[in-house]
C-alpha positions in Angstrom: 118.3 125.5 137.0 118.1 121.9 138.0 114.7 121.5 136.4 116.0 123.0 133.2 119.0 120.7 133.3 116.7 117.7 133.9 114.4 118.7 131.0 117.4 119.1 128.7 118.6 115.6 129.6 115.2 114.1 129.0 115.0 115.8 125.6 118.5 114.5 124.7 117.6 110.9 125.7 114.4 111.1 123.6 116.4 112.3 120.5 119.0 109.7 121.1 116.4 106.9 121.2 114.8 108.2 118.0 118.1 108.4 116.3 119.1 104.9 117.4 116.0 103.2 116.0 115.8 105.3 112.9 118.3 103.0 111.1 116.6 99.7 112.1 115.3 97.9 108.9 111.7 97.2 110.1 108.2 98.5 109.5 107.4 101.9 111.0 104.3 103.9 111.8 103.7 107.5 112.6 103.2 108.5 116.2 99.7 109.8 116.6 99.3 113.2 118.2 99.3 112.9 121.9 96.1 114.0 123.7 97.9 115.5 126.6 101.5 116.9 126.1 103.5 119.4 128.0 104.0 122.9 126.5 107.7 122.4 126.9 107.8 119.3 124.7 105.6 121.1 122.1 108.0 123.9 121.9 111.1 121.7 121.7 109.5 119.1 119.3 107.4 121.1 116.8 107.7 118.4 114.1 106.7 115.3 116.2 104.4 113.9 113.4 107.3 113.2 111.2 109.0 111.1 113.9 109.1 107.4 112.9 109.2 104.5 115.4 109.6 100.8 114.7 106.9 98.3 115.3 107.4 95.8 118.0 108.7 98.2 120.6 106.9 97.4 123.8 107.4 100.7 125.3 106.0 102.7 122.4 103.4 100.3 120.9 100.7 102.0 122.9 101.7 105.3 121.4 101.7 104.1 117.8 98.2 102.7 117.2 94.8 103.0 118.9 92.7 100.1 120.1 91.9 97.6 117.3 88.2 97.0 118.3 85.6 99.5 119.4 84.6 97.4 122.4 87.9 96.4 123.8 88.9 98.0 127.2 92.3 99.2 128.3 93.1 97.2 131.4 96.5 98.6 132.2 98.6 101.4 130.7 100.6 98.6 128.9 97.7 98.2 126.4 96.1 94.9 127.6 92.5 94.2 126.7 89.7 92.5 128.6 87.7 89.7 126.9 84.0 90.7 127.4 80.7 89.2 126.2 78.3 92.1 126.6 80.2 94.9 128.5 81.0 97.7 126.1 79.3 96.0 123.2 75.6 96.8 123.6 75.4 100.5 122.9 77.8 100.4 119.9 75.5 97.7 118.4 72.4 99.7 119.0 74.0 102.8 117.5 74.4 100.9 114.2 70.6 101.1 113.8 70.7 104.9 113.8 70.2 105.6 110.2 71.6 108.9 109.1 70.8 110.4 105.6 74.2 109.3 104.3 73.7 105.8 105.7 70.1 105.7 104.2 71.5 106.6 100.8 74.1 103.8 101.1 71.4 101.3 102.0 69.3 102.3 99.0 72.2 102.2 96.7 73.2 98.7 98.0 69.7 97.4 97.6 69.3 98.8 94.1 72.6 97.3 93.2 71.7 93.7 94.0 68.0 93.7 93.1 66.4 93.5 89.7 62.7 94.7 89.7 62.0 92.5 86.7 63.0 89.4 88.7 60.8 90.5 91.6 57.8 91.1 89.4 58.2 87.8 87.6 58.6 85.8 90.8 55.6 87.6 92.4 53.4 86.9 89.4 54.3 83.2 89.4 54.0 82.9 93.2 50.5 84.5 93.5 49.1 84.5 90.0 49.5 81.0 88.6 46.9 79.4 90.9 44.1 81.9 90.1 45.0 81.5 86.4 44.7 77.7 86.7 41.3 78.1 88.5 40.1 80.4 85.7 41.2 77.9 83.1 39.3 75.2 85.0 36.1 77.3 85.2 36.2 77.9 81.5 36.1 74.1 80.8 32.9 72.3 79.8 31.1 70.2 82.4 32.2 67.0 80.7 35.9 68.0 81.0 35.4 69.1 84.6 34.1 65.6 85.5 37.2 64.0 84.0 39.7 66.5 85.6 38.5 67.6 89.1 40.5 70.7 89.9 40.0 70.6 93.7 41.2 67.0 94.0 44.4 67.8 92.2 45.0 71.4 93.3 47.2 70.5 96.2 49.6 68.3 94.3 49.1 69.8 90.8 51.8 71.3 88.7 50.5 74.8 89.1 50.5 74.6 92.8 54.0 73.2 92.9 55.4 75.9 90.7 53.7 78.6 92.8 55.1 77.1 96.0 58.7 77.1 94.6 58.2 80.7 93.5 57.1 81.7 97.0 60.2 80.0 98.5 62.3 81.9 96.0 60.7 85.1 96.9 61.5 84.5 100.6 65.1 83.9 99.6 65.2 87.1 97.7 63.8 89.1 100.6 66.3 87.5 103.0 69.2 88.5 100.7 68.0 92.1 100.8 67.8 92.0 104.6 71.3 90.6 104.8 72.6 93.4 102.5 70.9 96.0 104.7 72.5 94.6 107.8 75.9 94.5 106.1 75.5 98.2 105.1 74.7 99.0 108.8 78.2 97.6 109.7 77.1 94.2 110.9 79.5 91.5 109.7 77.7 88.4 110.9 75.6 87.9 107.6 78.8 87.7 105.6 80.8 85.9 108.3 78.3 83.2 108.8 77.2 83.1 105.1 73.6 83.5 106.1 72.1 84.1 102.6 73.6 80.8 101.3 72.6 78.9 104.4 69.0 80.2 104.3 68.5 79.4 100.6 69.8 75.8 101.1 67.6 75.3 104.2 64.5 76.8 102.5 64.7 74.8 99.3 65.7 71.5 100.9 63.0 71.7 103.6 60.3 72.4 100.9 61.5 69.4 98.9 61.5 67.1 102.0 57.9 68.1 102.9 56.6 67.5 99.4 58.6 64.3 99.0 56.8 62.9 102.1 53.4 63.9 100.7 54.1 62.5 97.2 55.6 59.3 98.7 52.4 58.7 100.8 50.2 59.2 97.7 52.4 56.8 95.7 52.2 54.1 98.4 48.4 54.5 98.6 48.0 54.2 94.9 50.5 51.3 94.6 49.0 49.2 97.3 45.4 50.5 96.7 44.7 51.6 100.2 42.9 54.5 101.7 45.2 57.3 102.9 43.2 57.5 106.1 43.5 53.8 106.8 46.8 52.5 105.4 47.1 49.6 107.8 50.5 47.9 107.6 51.6 50.2 104.9 51.7 52.9 107.6 54.9 51.2 108.9 56.5 51.4 105.5 55.5 55.0 105.1 57.0 55.9 108.5 60.3 54.1 107.7 60.7 55.9 104.4 59.9 59.2 106.0 62.5 58.6 108.7 65.1 57.7 106.2 64.3 60.8 104.1 64.5 63.0 107.2 67.9 61.5 108.2 69.3 61.9 104.7 68.0 65.5 104.6 69.8 66.2 107.9 73.1 64.7 106.8 73.1 66.6 103.5 72.1 69.8 105.2 74.9 69.4 107.8 77.4 68.8 104.9 76.2 71.9 103.1 76.6 74.0 106.2 80.1 72.7 106.6 79.3 70.9 109.9 81.3 67.7 110.2 79.4 65.1 112.0 82.6 63.4 113.2 83.6 66.5 115.2 80.1 67.1 116.4 79.8 63.6 117.8 83.3 63.8 119.2 82.3 67.0 121.1 79.2 65.3 122.4 81.2 62.3 123.8 84.1 64.4 124.9 83.6 63.2 128.5 84.3 59.6 127.5 82.4 57.0 129.4 80.5 59.6 131.4 79.1 61.1 128.2 78.2 57.7 126.8 76.3 56.8 130.0 74.5 60.1 130.1 73.4 59.8 126.4 72.3 56.2 127.0 70.2 57.0 130.0 68.7 60.1 128.3 67.8 58.3 125.1 66.5 55.1 126.8 62.9 56.4 127.0 63.0 57.8 123.5 64.2 54.6 122.0 61.5 52.6 123.9 58.8 54.9 122.6 60.0 54.6 119.0 60.2 50.8 119.2 56.8 50.6 120.8 55.3 52.8 118.1 56.8 50.6 115.3 55.6 47.5 117.2 52.0 48.7 117.4 52.0 49.6 113.7 53.8 46.4 112.5 51.6 44.0 114.6 48.4 45.3 112.9 46.6 45.6 116.3 44.9 48.9 115.6 44.7 51.7 113.0 43.6 55.3 113.0 39.8 55.5 113.3 39.4 52.2 115.2 37.4 52.0 118.4 39.6 50.2 121.0 39.5 49.2 124.6 42.7 48.6 126.6 43.4 46.5 129.6 43.7 49.4 132.0 40.2 50.6 131.1 41.2 53.3 128.6 38.8 53.2 125.7 37.9 55.4 122.7 38.6 56.1 119.1 42.2 56.3 117.7 42.6 59.7 116.0 46.4 59.6 115.6 49.3 57.2 116.0 52.6 58.9 116.2 56.2 57.8 116.7 56.1 58.5 120.4 52.4 58.5 121.5 48.9 57.8 120.5 45.9 60.1 120.7 42.6 58.6 121.8 39.2 60.4 121.7 37.0 59.3 124.6 33.3 59.1 124.7 33.0 62.6 126.2 35.1 64.0 123.4 38.1 64.5 125.6 41.5 63.5 124.0 43.9 61.3 125.9 47.6 61.3 124.9 49.0 57.9 125.8 52.7 56.9 125.4 53.2 54.0 123.0 55.3 52.1 125.6 52.2 51.9 127.9 50.0 50.6 125.1 52.4 48.0 123.7 52.3 46.0 127.0 48.5 46.0 127.4 45.7 43.9 126.2 43.9 45.6 123.3 40.4 44.9 122.2 39.7 46.4 118.8 35.9 46.9 118.7 35.9 48.1 115.1 37.0 44.7 113.8 34.3 42.8 115.6 31.3 41.7 113.5 29.1 40.3 116.4 27.9 41.6 119.7 26.4 40.3 122.9 23.4 41.5 124.9 23.2 40.0 128.3 20.8 40.7 131.1 20.1 39.3 134.6 16.4 39.4 135.7 15.1 39.0 139.2 11.6 37.8 140.1 9.6 37.3 143.3 9.1 33.8 144.7 5.3 34.3 144.3 5.8 34.3 140.5 7.8 31.0 140.4 4.9 29.0 138.8 4.7 31.5 135.9 8.4 31.7 135.1 8.4 28.9 132.4 5.8 30.7 130.4 7.6 34.0 130.9 10.8 32.5 129.6 9.2 31.2 126.5 7.6 34.5 125.8 10.9 36.3 126.2 12.5 34.1 123.6 9.6 34.6 121.2 9.6 38.4 121.5 13.3 38.6 121.0 13.2 36.5 117.9 10.5 38.6 116.4 12.1 42.0 117.3 15.7 41.3 116.4 16.3 40.2 112.8 20.1 40.1 113.4 19.8 37.6 116.2 22.1 34.6 115.9 20.4 31.3 116.8 22.4 28.2 116.2 26.2 28.7 116.0 26.1 31.3 118.9 24.3 30.9 122.2 20.8 32.1 122.6 19.9 31.4 126.2 16.9 32.4 128.4 17.1 30.3 131.6 16.1 30.2 135.2 19.6 30.1 136.8 19.2 30.1 140.6 17.5 30.7 143.9 18.6 33.6 146.0 17.7 34.7 149.5 14.9 37.0 148.4 14.4 36.5 144.6 14.6 34.1 141.7 17.3 34.8 139.1 16.9 34.5 135.3 19.6 34.9 132.7 19.1 36.3 129.2 22.1 35.9 126.8 21.7 36.8 123.2 24.2 37.3 120.3 23.7 39.4 117.2 25.4 40.0 113.8 26.1 43.6 114.7 29.4 45.4 115.6 29.4 46.3 119.3 29.8 50.0 118.5 27.7 52.8 117.0 24.0 53.5 116.9 23.1 50.1 115.3 24.4 48.3 118.5 22.4 50.5 120.9 19.2 50.3 118.8 19.5 46.5 118.8 20.1 46.5 122.5 17.1 48.6 123.1 15.0 46.2 121.0 16.1 43.3 123.3 15.1 45.2 126.4 11.7 46.2 125.0 11.0 42.5 124.0 11.7 41.4 127.6 9.4 44.0 129.0 6.5 43.0 126.6 6.9 39.3 127.5 6.9 40.0 131.3 3.8 42.2 131.0 1.9 39.5 129.1 1.8 37.3 132.2 1.1 40.1 134.7 4.5 39.5 136.3 6.7 42.3 137.6 10.5 42.3 137.7 11.7 42.6 141.3 12.9 46.0 142.4 16.1 46.4 144.4 17.1 48.7 147.2 20.5 49.3 148.9 21.3 49.6 152.5 24.5 50.5 154.4 26.6 47.7 155.8 29.9 47.6 157.8 31.8 47.1 154.5 32.9 49.8 152.1 30.1 49.0 149.5 26.4 48.9 150.2 24.3 45.7 149.9 21.3 45.2 147.7 18.1 43.5 148.5 14.8 42.9 146.7 11.8 45.0 147.8 9.2 42.5 149.1 6.2 42.2 146.9 3.7 43.0 149.7 5.3 46.4 150.3 5.5 47.5 146.6 3.1 50.1 145.3 0.0 48.4 143.9 -0.8 49.0 140.2 -4.4 50.3 140.1 -5.0 48.7 136.7 -3.7 45.3 137.9 -5.8 45.5 141.0 -9.1 46.3 139.2 -8.4 43.4 136.7 -7.9 40.9 139.6 -11.2 42.0 141.3 -13.2 41.5 138.1 
């Protein structure tokens, strides 16, 4: 009896609450069917779907509408939601890729709606057919016309190649649009929310234009200043400055197109005030030093790409690339060394490629027994070198062959020659070989031998060298027979 009375009181209160709010002038919504309700209430309230409740009622909001997002979690019965990053979001996102027959039809319909096969065929023909057509036209020309218009020299920067590249970029934009439409049909909202098709098209076209502007600018500078593209010299600095300005302008325009305001971005970077300024300064100090050093090396005309150089720390080789931050050097064993520009800017640099003269210097050692023959030997050495080396400089550069000193176990002779040959390449080594062969012929003419050296261990870190006494040297059979006769 008490339970029936309590149930009746509860039903009366519920009817009273409903009647009280029924006359409130506000928005209303239908109460959804409860998932678990008592049979007593179902019998008493058979028409609960028609019951209207006002919005904004905290006690009944959770009965009126379901959760707004598929990944939000009910924290408490009051309807609160947890903010999550991955929890509850992964599987719903994966399920979107499950393509049902109905979803497949929707994808096909969306793609057909936005595409025009005539456009695709036209872009494809221009992208991949204009270059073969230009080549066919060139092959049909006469030999005289081919000599005047070399196709291979102009293919990279020709009109046909440029049009084909623009068409290929357009084709990639077209394909990206189709991909975004497919993702949107699969219930992904980020392509539309982030405006990915518009962003990709602007990035693709502007990047292509920047790359070709840099190439065309380099060709124009080489033609204007009449320099070789592989050896631009000081024009390399101007080329880099213009390229840097073009890259900066491209970035600013691109940020503006993508609605990124540089003021807010920089404000976010330096949000920590002086701490952010200090961190940025310390982090960029090495970068700025490398950039300034690279510009300094180019502006001072110390070396160019292709030069054979030697630095004060012993590094030597051929310059194969000079970048903003570092320089690549190919060593004699074909290994490549990457040297930061800041290290090279503060060193002594010897550019061997710019030298037009070389030196060949030798120190000869003779036995004391041959002291009387040395004057004749020295004259013979001079004569042989003059006859063997047509590039020998005799007059404005030293040409010396002198007996320079007495040592403990040998006599010392210095040979110092200069030649009008660069100190690099095969020509230098051939000339050096001629000098050594001339010395050998002059010594043999007088039956004199150059003293041989041997090393022996000492208390120091390096071994000492001594001349092998003439009496202990191996006797030459031919020389011995000639002396007996």
